[in-house]
Each structure stands twice: as C-alpha cells, then as structure tokens.
C-alpha positions in Angstrom: 0.0 0.0 0.0 1.3 3.4 -1.0 1.6 6.0 1.7 0.3 9.4 0.8 2.6 12.3 1.3 1.4 15.2 3.3 2.4 18.7 2.3 2.7 21.3 5.0 0.3 24.1 4.6 2.2 27.4 4.5 1.8 29.4 7.7 0.6 32.4 5.7 -2.5 30.5 4.4 -3.3 29.4 8.0 -3.1 32.9 9.3 -5.3 34.3 6.4 -7.9 31.6 7.0 -7.9 32.2 10.8 -8.2 36.0 10.3 -11.0 35.5 7.8 -12.9 33.3 10.2 -12.4 35.8 13.1 -13.6 38.7 10.9 -16.7 36.8 9.8 -17.6 35.8 13.4 -17.1 39.4 14.5 -19.4 40.6 11.7 -22.1 38.0 12.6 -22.0 39.1 16.3 -22.1 42.8 15.4 -25.0 42.2 13.0 -26.9 40.2 15.7 -26.7 43.0 18.2 -27.5 45.8 15.8 -30.2 44.1 13.8 -32.7 44.2 16.6 -33.2 47.9 16.7 -31.1 49.9 14.2 -32.5 53.3 15.4 -30.1 55.4 17.4 -30.8 55.6 21.2 -32.6 58.9 22.0 -30.7 61.7 23.8 -31.0 61.8 27.6 -34.0 63.8 28.7 -35.9 62.9 25.5 -39.7 62.8 26.0 -41.6 60.3 23.9 -45.1 58.9 24.0 -45.6 55.3 25.2 -47.8 53.8 22.5 -48.0 50.3 24.0 -47.0 48.4 27.1 -45.5 45.1 26.1 -45.2 43.8 29.6 -44.4 45.1 33.1 -40.9 46.2 32.3 -40.9 46.7 28.5 -42.5 49.6 26.5 -43.0 50.5 22.9 -42.6 54.2 22.1 -43.9 56.4 19.4 -40.6 56.1 17.4 -41.2 52.3 17.4 -38.2 51.7 19.8 -38.6 49.2 22.6 -37.5 50.4 26.0 -36.5 48.0 28.8 -36.6 49.4 32.4 -33.2 49.5 34.0 -33.0 47.6 37.3 -36.5 46.3 37.4 -37.5 42.7 36.5 -41.2 42.1 36.2 -42.6 38.5 35.8 -42.8 37.4 32.1 -46.2 37.5 30.3 -45.0 35.6 27.2 -42.5 32.9 27.2 -42.1 30.4 24.4 -42.0 27.3 26.7 -44.1 28.4 29.7 -47.3 30.1 30.8 -47.3 33.6 32.2 -45.6 33.9 35.5 -47.6 34.8 38.6 -48.3 38.6 38.8 -47.2 39.1 35.2 -50.6 40.4 34.3 -50.7 42.7 37.4 -47.3 44.1 36.5 -48.3 44.7 33.0 -51.5 46.4 34.1 -49.6 48.6 36.6 -47.3 49.8 33.9 -50.1 50.2 31.4 -52.2 52.2 33.9 -49.4 54.6 34.6 -47.6 55.2 31.2 -49.5 53.9 28.2 -50.6 56.9 26.1 -48.5 59.2 28.3 -45.3 61.1 27.3 -42.4 59.8 29.4 -38.9 61.2 29.9 -36.0 58.8 29.3 -32.7 58.9 31.2 -29.9 56.5 30.7 -26.9 54.9 32.4 -23.7 53.1 31.5 -25.3 50.6 29.0 -27.7 52.0 26.4 -28.9 48.7 24.9 -29.5 45.2 26.1 -28.5 42.0 24.3 -31.9 42.0 22.5 -31.3 45.5 21.1 -33.8 47.2 23.4 -33.0 50.7 24.8 -32.2 50.6 28.5 -33.7 53.5 30.4 -35.0 55.0 33.5 -38.6 56.1 32.6 -40.1 59.2 34.3 -43.5 60.7 34.3 -42.6 64.2 35.6 -40.5 63.2 38.7 -42.2 59.8 39.2 -39.8 57.0 38.3 -41.6 54.0 36.8 -38.7 51.6 37.4 -38.7 52.3 41.2 -42.5 52.4 41.6 -43.0 49.1 39.8 -40.6 47.5 42.4 -42.2 49.4 45.3 -45.6 48.1 44.3 -44.2 44.6 44.4 -44.6 43.9 40.7 -40.9 43.6 39.9 -37.7 42.6 41.6 -34.7 44.9 41.9 -31.9 43.7 39.5 -28.6 44.9 41.0 -26.1 42.6 39.2 -25.9 44.7 36.1 -23.7 47.8 35.6 -25.7 50.9 36.5 -25.7 53.6 39.1 -25.0 52.6 42.7 -27.4 55.2 44.0 -30.2 53.8 41.7 -29.4 50.3 42.9 -29.9 51.5 46.5 -33.2 53.2 45.6 -34.4 50.0 44.0 -33.2 47.8 46.9 -35.1 50.1 49.3 -38.2 50.0 47.2 -38.0 46.2 47.1 -37.5 46.0 50.9 -40.7 48.1 51.3 -42.7 45.8 49.0 -41.4 42.7 50.9 -42.1 44.2 54.4 -45.6 45.2 53.3 -46.2 42.0 51.5 -47.1 43.7 48.2 -47.4 41.9 44.8 -44.8 39.2 44.5 -44.4 39.0 48.2 -48.1 38.7 49.1 -50.0 35.5 49.6 -53.1 36.7 47.8 -53.7 38.2 44.4 -52.6 41.9 44.2 -55.0 44.6 45.4 -55.7 47.5 43.1 -53.8 50.0 45.3 -51.0 51.5 43.3 -48.9 54.7 43.5 -50.2 57.1 40.9 -47.9 59.5 39.2 -48.7 63.2 39.3 -51.9 64.0 37.4 -52.8 60.3 36.8 -55.1 59.6 39.7 
C-alpha cells in the first residue's frame, strides 16, 4: 500500500484563514446585536409617547423603539415554553395604567442597549420613576447585578424592601390589590 505524502500548509495560508474566520464571526455578532433595533438611542431627557406596554418592564414608544426598564425585572407575560408567570398580568396592568398613552422622559446609564437591542432607560413621568415604583408596588424585583448607578441600585433595593415588608405583589399570599402609587396628574 502506498503512503500518501502530506504537504505542509504554508503558515501564511493558515493565518489568512484564521483571520477571515475571526472577521466573519465578529461581523455576525455585530449584526446580531445591531439588527434588533437599528435606530439610534434617544438623547438623555428625550420625551416620547408610550404607544404600547408590552409587559411590566418593556415599553413600545412612538418612534417604534422598545425600552427595557433599567434595574426592574417584572414577571414574564409571554415565554415560548411556559405560561405567564404569577403577577405578570398585574405588573403589565400597573405599567399600562401609569404610562400607556403618556409622554415619558428617558434617562440613561452606562449601557444603552441590552442583548436584545432594546433601549435601556429610567422612565419618568414628571418626577415619578416607573422603574422604582414598579418595584415598590411589588410587581418587579430589583436587579442589581448589572452595571448601572449605585445610587439607583440603593433606591431599587429600598423599594423592594418596602414591598417585601408590606407583602405587596410578588411577596403577598393573595392576588394583588388595586392600590397603586399614581404619578402626578394620573389619579
């Protein structure tokens, strides 16, 4: 049986192939993260109308951008493999009651987009902060593992402590009552 000879692949070809693969992978990752929402993130202090509440912590604005509340994690309404989580509808209703059809002011922190391309923001109605009040009402948990302002993390932890102490929403043993903190002019 004849033995086949192996010819060494020139180092230059290996380097070019490796570089090409890295560039293609980088482009694929870049495209994935920018394809979700190609619109630029609004400027801090921008006021936009909320056209639809998607769930407790996600909004659709008049410019068609999706906004995810920084630091607040509401139960999921829609999940491909599971039914709605407990209090998901109450969280969505709370957010809908307070901001749907209302102009809101967006403020930002270190990260401007999440891995799904949504704009990350603090959402204000005048001086009323939706992120904090959703947590205080017990319809979201404070997410403090992500990189954002330490002072906001403290505010959100304090709001969660109040909800837990007063057994609101997620920390209650019965369905949520309709008592909610109303923003100015929305009672």
